[in-house]
C-alpha positions as CSV (number, residue, x, y, z in Angstrom):
1,M,-123.1,-66.0,-78.1
2,D,-122.4,-65.5,-81.8
3,Q,-118.6,-65.7,-82.0
4,R,-118.7,-63.9,-85.4
5,L,-120.1,-60.7,-83.9
6,I,-118.1,-58.2,-81.9
7,Q,-118.9,-58.5,-78.1
8,L,-118.5,-55.9,-75.4
9,D,-115.8,-58.0,-73.6
10,Q,-113.6,-57.7,-76.7
11,G,-113.1,-54.0,-75.6
12,S,-112.8,-54.6,-71.9
13,G,-109.0,-55.1,-71.7
14,G,-109.2,-58.8,-70.8
15,R,-108.5,-62.0,-72.5
16,A,-111.1,-61.6,-75.2
17,M,-109.7,-58.2,-76.2
18,H,-106.1,-59.6,-76.3
19,E,-107.3,-62.5,-78.4
20,L,-108.9,-60.1,-80.9
21,I,-105.8,-57.9,-81.0
22,D,-103.3,-60.8,-81.3
23,G,-105.4,-62.8,-83.7
24,L,-106.5,-60.0,-86.0
25,F,-104.7,-56.7,-85.7
26,I,-101.2,-57.7,-84.9
27,S,-101.4,-60.6,-87.4
28,A,-102.6,-58.3,-90.2
29,F,-100.3,-55.3,-89.4
30,S,-97.2,-57.4,-88.5
31,N,-94.0,-55.5,-88.1
32,P,-91.2,-55.4,-85.4
33,L,-92.4,-52.1,-83.7
34,L,-96.0,-53.4,-83.4
35,A,-94.7,-56.8,-82.2
36,E,-93.1,-55.1,-79.1
37,R,-96.7,-54.6,-77.8
38,N,-95.8,-51.4,-75.9
39,D,-98.0,-48.4,-75.3
40,S,-96.1,-46.4,-77.9
41,A,-93.7,-47.0,-80.7
42,V,-90.1,-45.7,-80.4
43,F,-88.1,-45.3,-83.6
44,E,-85.2,-43.3,-85.1
45,V,-85.8,-40.8,-87.9
46,G,-83.4,-39.6,-90.6
47,A,-82.4,-36.1,-91.5
48,G,-85.2,-33.7,-92.2
49,R,-88.3,-32.3,-90.4
50,I,-91.1,-34.4,-89.0
51,A,-94.6,-34.1,-90.4
52,M,-97.5,-35.4,-88.2
53,T,-101.2,-35.6,-88.9
54,T,-104.4,-37.1,-87.3
55,D,-107.8,-37.9,-88.8
56,S,-111.0,-39.8,-88.1
57,Y,-113.1,-41.9,-90.5
58,V,-116.9,-42.4,-90.0
59,V,-118.0,-43.1,-93.6
60,D,-121.4,-44.6,-94.3
61,P,-121.7,-47.1,-95.8
62,I,-118.5,-48.7,-94.5
63,F,-118.1,-50.7,-97.8
64,F,-118.5,-48.9,-101.1
65,P,-117.4,-49.5,-104.7
66,G,-113.6,-49.1,-104.9
67,G,-112.9,-49.4,-101.2
68,N,-114.0,-49.4,-97.6
69,I,-113.5,-47.5,-94.4
70,G,-110.2,-49.3,-93.7
71,C,-108.2,-48.6,-96.8
72,L,-109.7,-45.1,-96.9
73,A,-108.3,-44.5,-93.4
74,V,-104.8,-45.5,-94.5
75,H,-105.0,-43.6,-97.8
76,G,-106.3,-40.4,-96.2
77,T,-103.5,-40.4,-93.5
78,V,-100.8,-41.1,-96.0
79,N,-102.1,-38.3,-98.3
80,D,-102.3,-35.7,-95.5
81,L,-98.5,-36.3,-95.0
82,A,-97.7,-36.3,-98.7
83,M,-99.5,-33.0,-99.2
84,R,-96.6,-31.4,-97.2
85,G,-94.0,-33.2,-99.3
86,A,-93.3,-35.6,-96.5
87,K,-92.4,-39.3,-96.9
88,P,-94.9,-41.2,-94.8
89,L,-93.4,-43.7,-92.4
90,Y,-95.7,-44.8,-89.6
91,I,-99.4,-44.8,-88.7
92,T,-101.2,-45.5,-85.5
93,V,-104.9,-46.6,-85.6
94,G,-107.7,-46.5,-83.1
95,F,-110.9,-48.6,-83.6
96,I,-114.2,-47.8,-82.0
97,L,-116.3,-50.9,-82.7
98,E,-120.1,-51.3,-82.1
99,E,-121.3,-54.4,-80.2
100,G,-122.7,-56.7,-82.8
101,L,-120.4,-55.7,-85.7
102,D,-119.8,-58.7,-87.9
103,L,-116.3,-60.0,-87.3
104,G,-116.1,-61.0,-91.0
105,D,-116.6,-57.4,-91.9
106,L,-113.9,-56.3,-89.5
107,E,-111.5,-58.8,-90.9
108,K,-112.1,-57.5,-94.4
109,I,-111.5,-53.9,-93.2
110,V,-108.3,-54.8,-91.4
111,S,-107.0,-56.8,-94.4
112,S,-107.6,-53.9,-96.7
113,M,-105.8,-51.6,-94.3
114,A,-102.8,-54.0,-94.2
115,D,-102.8,-54.1,-98.0
116,A,-103.1,-50.3,-98.3
117,A,-100.2,-49.8,-95.8
118,R,-97.9,-52.2,-97.7
119,E,-98.7,-50.6,-101.1
120,A,-98.0,-47.1,-99.6
121,G,-94.8,-48.3,-97.9
122,V,-95.9,-47.4,-94.4
123,Q,-96.2,-49.4,-91.2
124,I,-99.0,-49.5,-88.7
125,V,-97.0,-49.5,-85.5
126,A,-99.5,-48.8,-82.6
127,G,-103.2,-48.9,-82.0
128,D,-106.1,-49.0,-79.6
129,T,-109.5,-50.8,-79.6
130,K,-112.7,-49.9,-77.9
131,V,-116.1,-51.6,-78.1
132,V,-119.2,-49.6,-77.3
133,P,-122.8,-50.9,-76.6
134,R,-125.1,-51.6,-79.5
135,G,-126.6,-48.3,-80.8
136,K,-123.8,-46.1,-79.4
137,A,-121.8,-46.0,-82.6
138,D,-122.5,-47.0,-86.3
139,K,-120.6,-50.3,-86.8
140,I,-117.1,-48.9,-86.8
141,F,-115.2,-45.6,-86.5
142,I,-111.5,-45.4,-87.1
143,N,-109.0,-42.7,-85.9
144,T,-105.5,-42.5,-87.2
145,S,-102.3,-40.6,-86.7
146,G,-99.4,-40.5,-89.1
147,V,-95.7,-39.5,-89.0
148,G,-93.4,-38.7,-91.9
149,I,-90.2,-37.0,-92.8
150,V,-90.0,-33.8,-94.9
151,P,-86.7,-33.8,-96.9
152,P,-84.5,-30.8,-96.7
153,G,-85.3,-28.0,-99.1
154,I,-89.0,-28.9,-99.4
155,N,-91.4,-26.1,-98.4
156,I,-94.9,-26.9,-99.5
157,G,-97.9,-25.2,-97.9
158,G,-101.2,-23.5,-98.5
159,A,-99.8,-20.0,-98.1
160,N,-97.3,-20.3,-100.9
161,A,-99.4,-19.6,-104.1
162,R,-98.3,-16.7,-106.2
163,P,-99.9,-14.8,-109.1
164,G,-99.0,-16.4,-112.4
165,D,-98.8,-19.9,-110.9
166,A,-100.6,-22.8,-112.7
167,V,-103.2,-25.0,-111.0
168,L,-103.0,-28.7,-111.8
169,I,-105.0,-31.8,-110.9
170,N,-104.1,-35.5,-111.4
171,G,-107.5,-36.7,-112.8
172,T,-111.3,-36.7,-112.7
173,I,-113.1,-35.1,-109.8
174,G,-116.1,-36.2,-107.6
175,D,-115.5,-40.0,-108.0
176,H,-115.3,-40.8,-104.3
177,G,-118.2,-38.8,-103.1
178,M,-120.6,-40.0,-105.8
179,A,-119.5,-43.7,-105.3
180,V,-120.4,-43.4,-101.6
181,L,-123.6,-41.5,-102.2
182,C,-124.9,-43.8,-105.0
183,K,-124.2,-46.8,-102.7
184,R,-125.9,-45.2,-99.8
185,E,-129.0,-44.1,-101.7
186,G,-129.3,-47.3,-103.9
187,L,-128.9,-45.2,-107.1
188,A,-128.4,-47.8,-109.9
189,L,-126.4,-46.5,-112.9
190,E,-125.5,-48.2,-116.1
191,N,-121.8,-48.0,-115.0
192,E,-120.9,-48.4,-111.3
193,I,-119.0,-45.3,-110.0
194,K,-116.0,-46.4,-108.0
195,S,-114.1,-44.4,-105.4
196,D,-110.8,-42.9,-106.4
197,A,-109.3,-43.6,-103.0
198,A,-105.6,-44.1,-103.3
199,A,-102.3,-43.3,-101.5
200,L,-100.7,-40.4,-103.4
201,N,-97.2,-40.4,-101.9
202,G,-95.6,-42.2,-104.8
203,L,-97.1,-39.7,-107.3
204,V,-96.0,-36.8,-105.1
205,D,-92.4,-38.1,-104.9
206,Q,-92.3,-38.3,-108.7
207,M,-93.6,-34.7,-108.9
208,I,-91.1,-33.3,-106.4
209,T,-88.3,-35.0,-108.3
210,A,-89.4,-33.1,-111.4
211,C,-89.8,-29.8,-109.5
212,A,-88.7,-29.3,-105.9
213,G,-90.2,-25.8,-106.1
214,I,-93.9,-27.0,-106.0
215,R,-95.7,-24.3,-104.0
216,V,-98.9,-26.0,-102.8
217,L,-100.3,-29.6,-102.7
218,R,-103.7,-30.3,-101.3
219,D,-106.1,-33.2,-101.5
220,P,-109.6,-32.0,-102.2
221,T,-111.6,-34.2,-99.8
222,R,-114.6,-32.8,-98.0
223,G,-115.9,-29.7,-99.8
224,G,-114.3,-30.8,-103.0
225,V,-112.1,-28.8,-105.4
226,A,-114.1,-25.6,-104.9
227,T,-113.7,-25.4,-101.1
228,T,-110.1,-26.5,-101.1
229,L,-109.1,-23.8,-103.6
230,N,-111.0,-21.2,-101.6
231,E,-108.9,-22.3,-98.6
232,I,-105.7,-21.9,-100.6
233,A,-106.8,-18.5,-102.0
234,E,-107.5,-17.2,-98.4
235,Q,-104.2,-18.6,-97.0
236,S,-102.1,-17.1,-99.9
237,G,-104.1,-13.9,-100.3
238,V,-104.5,-14.5,-104.0
239,G,-107.3,-15.1,-106.5
240,I,-107.8,-18.3,-108.4
241,R,-109.4,-18.6,-111.8
242,L,-110.6,-22.1,-113.0
243,F,-111.2,-23.0,-116.7
244,E,-114.5,-25.0,-116.9
245,E,-113.6,-26.8,-120.1
246,Q,-110.4,-28.1,-118.6
247,I,-111.9,-29.6,-115.4
248,P,-112.0,-33.4,-115.9
249,I,-115.3,-35.1,-114.8
250,R,-116.5,-38.6,-115.7
251,E,-119.8,-38.6,-117.6
252,D,-121.4,-41.0,-115.1
253,V,-120.3,-38.7,-112.2
254,A,-121.6,-35.6,-114.0
255,G,-124.9,-37.5,-114.7
256,A,-125.3,-38.7,-111.1
257,C,-124.6,-35.1,-109.9
258,E,-127.2,-33.7,-112.2
259,I,-129.8,-36.3,-111.0
260,L,-129.1,-35.4,-107.4
261,G,-128.8,-31.7,-107.9
262,L,-125.1,-31.6,-106.9
263,D,-122.2,-29.6,-108.3
264,P,-119.1,-31.8,-108.9
265,L,-116.8,-29.0,-107.8
266,Y,-118.0,-29.6,-104.2
267,V,-118.0,-33.4,-104.2
268,A,-115.3,-35.2,-102.2
269,N,-112.3,-36.9,-103.7
270,E,-109.9,-39.3,-102.0
271,G,-107.3,-39.9,-104.7
272,K,-106.8,-36.5,-106.2
273,V,-104.2,-33.8,-105.6
274,L,-104.4,-30.1,-106.4
275,V,-101.0,-28.8,-107.4
276,I,-100.0,-25.1,-107.6
277,V,-96.6,-24.6,-109.3
278,P,-94.7,-21.8,-111.0
279,R,-96.0,-21.5,-114.6
280,D,-92.6,-22.2,-116.1
281,E,-92.4,-25.5,-114.2
282,A,-96.0,-26.6,-115.0
283,Q,-95.2,-28.7,-118.0
284,A,-92.4,-30.6,-116.2
285,V,-94.7,-31.4,-113.3
286,L,-97.6,-32.4,-115.7
287,S,-95.3,-34.8,-117.5
288,A,-94.2,-36.3,-114.2
289,M,-97.8,-36.8,-113.2
290,Q,-98.9,-38.3,-116.5
291,S,-96.1,-40.9,-116.3
292,H,-97.5,-42.2,-113.0
293,P,-100.6,-44.6,-112.9
294,L,-102.4,-42.1,-110.6
295,G,-101.7,-39.1,-112.8
296,L,-102.6,-40.4,-116.3
297,G,-105.5,-37.9,-116.5
298,A,-103.5,-34.9,-115.1
299,R,-104.1,-31.5,-116.6
300,C,-104.0,-27.8,-116.0
301,I,-107.3,-26.5,-114.7
302,G,-106.6,-22.9,-113.7
303,E,-104.3,-20.2,-112.7
304,V,-103.5,-18.0,-109.8
305,V,-104.2,-14.3,-110.2
306,S,-103.5,-11.1,-108.3
307,N,-107.0,-9.6,-108.4
308,D,-109.9,-10.7,-106.2
309,P,-107.7,-12.1,-103.4
310,G,-109.3,-14.8,-101.4
311,R,-111.8,-15.7,-104.1
312,V,-112.2,-18.4,-106.7
313,F,-113.9,-17.8,-110.1
314,L,-114.8,-20.2,-112.9
315,R,-114.4,-19.1,-116.5
316,T,-117.3,-20.9,-118.2
317,R,-117.3,-22.6,-121.6
318,I,-119.1,-19.6,-123.1
319,G,-116.6,-17.1,-121.7
320,G,-118.5,-15.8,-118.7
321,H,-117.3,-15.8,-115.1
322,R,-119.0,-17.0,-111.9
323,L,-118.0,-16.9,-108.3
324,V,-117.1,-20.4,-106.8
325,D,-117.7,-19.9,-103.1
326,M,-116.7,-22.1,-100.2
327,L,-119.2,-24.9,-99.4
328,R,-121.9,-23.8,-97.0
329,G,-123.7,-26.4,-95.0
330,E,-123.2,-30.2,-95.4
331,Q,-123.6,-31.3,-99.0
332,L,-122.6,-35.0,-98.5
333,P,-122.7,-36.2,-94.9
334,R,-120.2,-39.0,-93.8
335,I,-118.3,-39.5,-97.0
336,C,-115.0,-40.0,-95.2
């Protein structure tokens, strides 16, 4: 038996499973709540409302330039909470491991999760591990849940956009999706595209300090900027107009998209936030974003309008307008 490969008995509930949990997971995610080894974590919360989220991660490949499935799971969970203005506190994690997974790969994934959690200021306080027979999964799937506290006075949600508001973003689009796709397809470029995966709660805190009246925050993951803005337009019953010349796209990302016949507006991001804010507060929020390492490239990319409710349009560089519809079908499978 190869001790460096995951075995079925490591998911059976017996000694081998406990040795894996104690030797890897509890060691990596060490904190007092996890050390209690109970079926759930019990904790006190401060004043405010509770935000809760859950997500699953099945990215292929599991390692990609700029990250892996582990840090992606932590970043994604933290960001889902931060998009409601919450301060993320705790995460739970469930692992579905395929028999034969290299233990060294699992150790790298768990280590990256621990690092990501520390950097984001959250604790992984509970979890579960299952091992399935070879061929019944694809190396590793990760499910997470997250809990955070929304401070009093914060009301951020997709239905809050109003005509006249500005649409902001904190940097270049399409980096994550193209990093994963280029790795998967073996597309060699002069400059390697790296995922933008990052925890955005620190940036969001800085933005809310500058403007507690932010209306909408949303991370444009699957379906990209285009689909996310369509969702907001529908929720709020407004139209959204984008300015093509203001949308930041790296040259290598644009080039890879052109080679593969993809539109960067529909490519996934994992470290970007769309912000909708009252026009008179936009400059203050932009300044706050640009003073944070994850917002150096922040800019205004559009505006909310009263006409064409539920629809998104792009004003092109030559002054024309085209409809930017919601993504149909699956442009990039398994990018998160």
